[in-house]
C-alpha positions as CSV (number, residue, x, y, z in Angstrom):
1,M,137.2,137.9,146.0
2,D,137.4,135.7,143.2
3,H,141.1,135.4,143.7
4,Q,140.2,134.7,147.6
5,L,137.8,131.9,146.8
6,E,140.1,129.9,144.7
7,Q,142.8,130.3,147.2
8,L,140.5,128.5,149.8
9,L,139.7,126.0,147.8
10,R,142.6,125.3,146.5
11,Q,143.6,125.0,150.0
12,H,141.5,121.7,150.1
13,F,142.8,120.6,146.5
14,D,146.5,120.5,147.3
15,A,146.3,117.8,149.6
16,F,145.7,115.3,146.6
17,S,147.8,114.5,143.7
18,P,145.6,117.1,140.6
19,N,144.1,114.5,137.5
20,D,141.7,115.6,134.8
21,E,138.6,114.7,137.3
22,T,139.4,116.6,140.4
23,E,140.5,119.9,138.2
24,A,137.1,119.3,136.2
25,L,135.8,119.6,139.9
26,F,137.5,122.2,140.9
27,A,136.4,124.2,138.1
28,S,133.0,123.6,138.9
29,I,133.2,123.9,142.2
30,L,134.9,127.4,141.8
31,A,132.2,128.0,139.5
32,N,129.4,128.1,142.1
33,L,131.4,129.8,144.4
34,N,131.6,132.3,142.5
35,E,128.1,132.6,141.3
36,E,127.2,132.5,145.2
37,A,129.5,135.5,146.3
38,R,128.0,137.8,143.4
39,Q,124.5,136.9,144.8
40,K,125.5,137.6,147.9
41,T,127.2,141.0,147.4
42,K,124.3,142.2,145.9
43,K,122.5,141.6,148.9
44,G,124.8,143.3,151.0
45,L,126.8,140.7,152.9
46,P,130.1,141.8,154.0
47,T,133.0,140.1,152.4
48,E,134.4,138.3,155.9
49,Q,130.7,136.2,156.0
50,I,131.0,135.7,152.2
51,L,134.2,133.7,152.7
52,A,133.0,132.2,156.1
53,E,130.1,130.8,154.5
54,A,131.7,129.2,151.5
55,Q,134.3,127.7,153.8
56,H,131.8,126.2,155.7
57,S,130.3,124.9,152.8
58,L,133.6,122.9,151.9
59,T,133.1,120.8,154.9
60,D,132.9,117.6,152.0
61,V,135.5,118.1,149.8
62,D,138.1,116.6,151.2
63,D,136.0,113.3,151.9
64,L,134.5,113.4,148.2
65,L,138.0,113.6,147.0
66,V,139.0,110.4,149.0
67,A,135.9,108.8,147.3
68,L,136.6,109.7,144.2
69,S,140.8,108.7,144.3
70,N,139.2,105.2,145.8
71,R,136.6,105.0,142.8
72,G,137.7,102.3,139.9
73,R,140.6,101.0,142.2
74,D,138.9,97.8,143.7
75,K,137.7,99.9,146.2
76,V,133.9,100.6,147.0
77,F,132.5,104.1,145.9
78,D,129.9,105.7,148.4
79,T,127.3,106.9,146.0
80,H,125.4,108.2,149.2
81,Q,128.7,110.4,150.3
82,L,128.5,111.5,146.8
83,G,124.8,112.4,147.1
84,R,125.9,114.4,150.4
85,F,127.8,116.8,149.4
86,Y,125.6,117.5,146.5
87,D,122.6,118.3,148.8
88,R,125.5,120.2,151.0
89,F,126.8,122.0,148.3
90,F,125.7,122.0,145.8
91,A,122.2,122.3,147.4
92,A,121.2,119.2,144.9
93,K,119.7,116.0,146.4
94,C,119.3,112.2,145.0
95,V,115.8,112.6,143.2
96,H,115.4,109.5,141.2
97,S,117.5,106.8,140.6
98,L,117.0,104.4,137.4
99,H,118.8,100.7,137.4
100,C,118.7,98.9,133.9
101,D,119.9,95.1,133.3
102,V,122.0,95.8,129.9
103,S,122.6,91.4,129.4
104,Q,120.4,91.8,126.7
105,L,121.2,95.7,125.3
106,N,123.3,96.6,122.5
107,Q,123.0,100.3,122.8
108,I,122.6,102.7,124.8
109,I,121.3,106.1,124.6
110,I,121.3,109.1,127.1
111,D,119.9,112.4,126.3
112,Y,119.8,114.9,129.0
113,R,118.8,119.2,127.8
114,L,120.5,120.2,131.1
115,A,122.8,118.6,133.2
116,T,126.2,117.7,133.9
117,F,127.3,114.4,133.6
118,V,129.7,112.2,136.3
119,V,130.3,109.3,134.6
120,S,131.7,105.9,135.9
121,T,132.4,102.2,136.1
122,S,129.3,100.4,137.8
123,L,130.3,97.9,140.8
124,D,127.4,95.6,139.1
125,D,125.6,94.4,135.6
126,E,123.6,97.0,136.0
127,L,123.4,100.4,134.2
128,V,122.8,102.9,137.2
129,V,121.7,106.7,136.5
130,N,121.2,108.8,139.6
131,E,119.6,112.3,139.1
132,Y,120.4,115.4,141.7
133,M,118.4,118.2,141.6
134,N,118.4,121.7,143.6
135,H,114.6,121.1,143.3
136,D,112.8,118.2,142.8
137,R,111.1,118.4,139.5
138,K,109.2,115.0,138.3
139,S,109.1,116.7,134.6
140,L,112.6,116.8,134.6
141,Y,113.3,113.4,135.5
142,V,114.8,111.3,132.6
143,Q,112.4,109.0,130.7
144,K,113.1,105.4,129.7
145,Q,112.1,103.6,126.3
146,Q,113.2,100.4,125.6
147,D,113.3,98.4,121.7
148,G,114.6,95.3,121.4
149,D,118.3,95.7,122.5
150,K,117.9,99.7,122.1
151,L,117.8,101.3,125.5
152,K,117.1,105.2,125.3
153,L,117.0,107.3,128.6
154,E,115.8,111.1,127.7
155,Q,115.1,114.1,129.9
156,K,112.3,115.7,127.2
157,T,111.0,118.8,129.5
158,R,111.8,122.0,128.0
159,G,111.2,125.8,129.4
160,G,112.9,128.8,130.7
161,A,112.4,127.2,133.8
162,L,115.6,125.0,133.6
163,A,117.4,128.3,133.9
164,F,116.9,127.8,137.5
165,M,117.7,124.5,138.2
166,K,121.0,122.8,139.0
167,I,120.8,118.8,137.5
168,R,124.0,116.9,137.9
169,V,123.8,113.2,136.8
170,E,125.7,110.2,137.9
171,I,125.9,107.3,135.2
172,L,127.4,103.9,136.1
173,I,128.4,101.8,133.0
174,P,128.7,97.9,134.0
175,Q,132.1,96.7,132.7
176,S,130.3,93.9,131.2
177,F,128.7,95.6,128.5
178,T,129.7,95.0,125.1
179,G,127.6,97.4,122.5
180,F,127.3,101.2,121.9
181,V,126.8,104.2,124.3
182,Y,126.3,107.3,123.4
183,L,125.8,110.2,126.0
184,N,124.7,113.7,125.4
185,T,124.3,116.6,127.1
186,R,123.3,120.1,125.7
187,S,124.3,122.3,128.5
188,G,126.3,121.1,131.3
189,N,130.0,119.9,131.3
190,T,130.4,116.1,131.5
191,I,133.4,114.4,133.2
192,I,134.0,110.8,132.4
193,S,137.0,108.5,134.7
194,H,138.0,105.0,135.3
195,L,136.3,103.1,132.5
196,L,136.8,100.0,131.5
197,G,135.0,97.8,129.3
198,N,134.8,96.6,125.6
199,Y,132.2,98.8,124.1
200,I,132.1,102.1,122.2
201,L,131.3,105.0,123.8
202,E,130.7,108.2,122.1
203,V,129.9,111.4,124.3
204,S,128.5,114.7,122.7
205,S,128.5,118.6,124.4
206,T,126.5,121.3,122.8
207,S,127.9,123.8,125.8
208,G,130.0,122.7,128.2
209,A,133.9,121.3,128.6
210,L,134.3,117.7,128.5
211,V,137.0,115.9,130.6
212,G,138.0,112.0,130.1
213,H,140.4,109.9,132.4
214,D,141.8,106.8,132.8
215,L,139.3,104.8,129.8
216,S,140.2,101.9,128.6
217,L,137.3,100.7,126.0
218,S,137.0,99.5,122.2
219,Q,136.8,103.1,120.7
220,I,136.4,106.5,122.0
221,H,134.7,109.4,120.7
222,L,134.6,113.0,122.6
223,Q,132.7,116.1,121.3
224,S,132.2,119.6,122.3
225,K,130.4,122.1,120.4
226,S,131.2,124.6,122.7
227,G,133.9,123.9,125.5
228,S,137.1,122.5,125.7
229,I,138.1,118.9,126.0
230,K,140.6,117.4,128.3
231,A,141.6,113.6,128.0
232,G,144.6,111.7,129.7
233,E,145.2,107.8,129.9
234,L,143.3,106.7,127.2
235,K,143.3,103.7,125.7
236,A,141.4,101.9,122.9
237,D,141.7,101.0,119.0
238,Q,140.3,104.3,117.7
239,I,140.2,107.4,119.5
240,V,138.7,110.8,118.2
241,M,138.1,114.2,119.8
242,S,136.7,117.2,117.8
243,S,135.9,121.0,119.2
244,T,134.0,123.3,117.2
245,S,135.1,126.4,119.5
246,G,137.7,124.9,122.2
247,A,140.8,124.0,123.2
248,I,141.7,120.5,122.8
249,R,144.7,118.7,125.1
250,C,145.1,115.1,125.3
251,Q,147.8,113.3,126.7
252,H,148.9,109.7,127.5
253,A,146.7,108.1,125.1
254,F,147.4,104.9,122.6
255,S,145.9,102.5,120.5
256,P,146.8,98.7,121.1
257,I,146.1,97.4,117.8
258,R,148.6,98.4,114.2
259,T,145.6,99.8,112.7
260,G,144.8,102.1,115.3
261,M,143.7,105.5,115.3
262,I,144.2,108.8,116.9
263,S,142.2,112.1,115.7
264,V,141.9,115.5,116.9
265,T,140.5,118.5,115.6
266,A,140.2,122.0,116.7
267,R,138.0,124.4,114.7
268,S,138.7,127.1,117.1
269,G,141.4,126.4,119.5
270,N,144.8,125.2,120.3
271,V,145.3,121.5,120.6
272,D,147.9,120.2,122.6
273,L,149.4,116.5,122.4
274,T,151.6,114.5,124.7
275,H,152.8,111.0,124.7
276,L,150.5,109.5,122.3
277,K,150.8,106.0,119.9
278,A,149.1,104.8,117.4
279,S,149.5,103.5,113.6
280,E,147.6,106.3,112.1
281,L,147.8,110.1,114.0
282,N,145.9,113.2,112.3
283,A,145.6,116.3,114.1
284,E,143.8,119.5,112.6
285,T,143.4,123.0,113.7
286,H,141.8,125.7,112.0
287,S,142.1,128.8,114.2
288,G,144.5,128.0,116.5
289,C,148.5,126.5,117.5
290,L,148.9,122.7,117.2
291,S,151.9,121.5,119.7
292,A,153.0,118.1,120.4
293,T,155.8,116.2,122.0
294,G,156.4,112.1,122.3
295,L,154.2,111.0,119.6
296,E,154.7,107.4,118.0
297,A,153.1,106.8,114.6
298,A,153.5,104.8,111.4
299,Q,151.7,108.1,109.6
300,Y,150.8,111.2,110.6
301,H,148.6,113.6,108.8
302,F,149.1,117.5,111.0
303,S,147.3,120.6,109.7
304,A,146.9,123.9,111.3
305,K,145.2,126.3,109.0
306,S,145.9,129.6,110.9
307,G,148.7,129.2,113.8
308,N,152.1,127.8,114.3
309,L,152.7,124.1,114.8
310,V,155.7,122.9,116.8
311,A,156.2,119.3,117.3
312,T,159.1,117.3,118.9
313,H,160.2,114.1,120.4
314,L,158.5,112.4,117.2
315,Q,158.7,108.7,115.6
316,G,157.9,107.8,111.9
317,S,156.5,109.8,109.4
318,G,153.8,111.4,107.2
319,Q,152.6,115.0,106.0
320,F,152.6,118.3,108.1
321,G,151.2,121.3,107.2
322,T,150.2,125.3,107.9
323,T,148.3,127.9,106.1
324,S,149.6,131.2,107.8
325,G,152.5,130.1,110.3
326,N,155.6,129.0,111.0
327,L,156.0,124.8,111.4
328,N,159.1,123.4,113.3
329,L,159.6,119.4,113.9
330,D,162.3,117.8,115.8
331,F,162.3,113.8,115.2
332,D,164.0,111.0,117.0
333,S,163.6,109.2,114.0
334,I,162.2,108.6,110.4
335,D,161.2,105.4,108.8
336,A,159.8,106.7,105.7
337,N,158.6,109.9,103.1
338,L,158.4,113.0,105.0
339,I,156.4,115.6,103.5
340,V,156.3,119.4,105.0
341,N,154.2,122.3,103.6
342,S,153.5,125.8,104.6
343,T,151.7,128.5,102.7
344,S,153.1,131.5,104.5
345,G,155.5,130.6,107.1
346,S,159.1,129.5,108.0
347,I,159.8,125.7,107.8
348,T,162.6,124.2,110.3
349,V,163.1,120.0,110.6
350,K,165.7,118.3,112.9
351,T,166.5,114.9,111.9
352,P,168.7,112.2,113.9
353,A,172.3,112.5,113.4
354,S,172.3,109.2,111.6
355,S,169.8,110.0,109.2
356,E,170.5,109.7,105.4
357,Y,167.6,111.2,102.8
358,R,166.9,112.4,99.4
359,I,166.4,116.5,99.5
360,N,163.6,118.4,97.9
361,T,162.8,121.8,98.9
362,H,161.3,124.9,97.7
363,S,160.5,128.3,98.9
364,A,159.6,130.9,96.3
365,S,160.3,134.1,98.7
366,G,162.8,133.0,101.6
367,N,166.1,131.4,101.8
368,I,166.8,127.6,101.9
369,V,169.6,126.1,104.7
370,L,170.6,122.7,104.5
371,P,173.1,120.4,107.1
372,F,176.8,121.2,105.8
373,S,177.3,117.8,104.4
374,A,174.4,117.8,102.1
375,R,175.3,117.2,98.8
376,V,173.1,119.8,96.3
377,D,171.9,119.1,92.4
378,P,173.9,122.5,91.0
379,S,171.7,122.4,88.2
380,Q,168.3,123.4,89.6
381,R,166.2,126.6,89.0
382,Q,166.5,129.8,91.8
383,H,164.5,128.9,95.0
384,F,164.6,125.0,94.6
385,K,167.6,122.4,95.9
386,L,167.7,119.4,95.3
387,G,169.8,117.2,96.7
388,Q,171.0,113.9,99.4
389,L,172.5,113.5,102.8
390,G,174.0,110.3,102.8
391,E,175.7,107.8,101.0
392,A,172.4,105.8,100.8
393,P,169.1,107.3,101.6
394,T,166.5,105.9,103.2
395,F,163.5,108.1,102.5
396,E,163.0,111.6,101.1
397,L,162.3,114.7,102.8
398,S,160.1,117.2,101.1
399,A,159.6,120.6,102.2
400,H,158.2,123.7,100.2
401,T,157.0,127.1,101.5
402,Q,155.5,129.7,99.4
403,S,157.1,132.7,101.5
404,G,159.3,131.8,104.2
405,N,162.7,130.2,105.0
406,I,163.5,126.6,105.3
407,R,165.7,124.8,107.6
408,L,166.6,121.4,107.3
409,T,169.5,120.7,110.3
410,T,170.3,117.7,112.2
411,E,171.0,116.4,115.7
412,T,175.0,116.9,116.2
413,M,175.7,119.3,113.3
414,A,175.5,123.0,112.8
415,D,174.6,124.7,109.7
């Protein structure tokens, strides 16, 4: 039945251009449909009735998708419509709203034990927090504390009853705010979209996926302890993403300043990077593969501890390494020294046809293949090949591996 429910829901979403926000919403609704279907199956309801009730519950999905596509595009977003959708589908009503003037604030901290966050830009100069719940429990309302220029909104109640609650929190941040915003949910997904402003945003999720789309801020920090991170269309002086257990995917992100940095770290999960641009690009995965394409940076620091590292259409220079996995790099341009190391794996580096560089290679156990026109110093010991490609080298390409082959190749040459 899970497949039938997925097809049923996809019919509504296919009419709209997919983005990170709609895909996160799709996953959330599908999980809810599957959960309700299992409960109804246990009660003995026939499949036809379950599917019919699921179809009826999706009445407002199309209208919601239209509203979400309008949000952040100089069109009025109907928060009441969002409330009606939560009420109808998630059985959650807007039970509490909080409006805060931010003109005198420098820090905003919002901390929940249990909630799904939906974050976007406020239409006025107030911070707005709308709480939707399937059961109205005042003890779960966010509590407000203000100390000077610091505002803290915290959900404090604990207890097993939380397991029966479905809480969604809509957070609207005014574009005029210029300070620090920290959002944390210990259990629940976070969807962030269409944020514009000159402030630092830090988001932390203990258990749940984190999705960010169309964000233009001073700094962006996204952290998930147990869940994936998916981000696109990011613009900030500094972009940092880290996941303890979950994959990270980042596409179309850049820093507008020359000293800008993008850093991505996944301890257990794959990292996938597409079309990123910054002065410094850092990426690391401890247990998983690292793949990238269309990147531009003055300096790279890429590392895959246990997994392959594959990167294509690169511009720039820097250091790349794997501990246990193969390393495959394809450069469109190189402007400084390039260092490539692998403890246990093969190395392949492709450079532009016009490249001229010094060669420093070593493989303790494996073959070394260089471009046909490369000149090699014949006096070197076995397993070492030093030399140069071209008459006027502009950088050094250093490639070392303990166990594996090394292959240096150019765009148009057959080696």
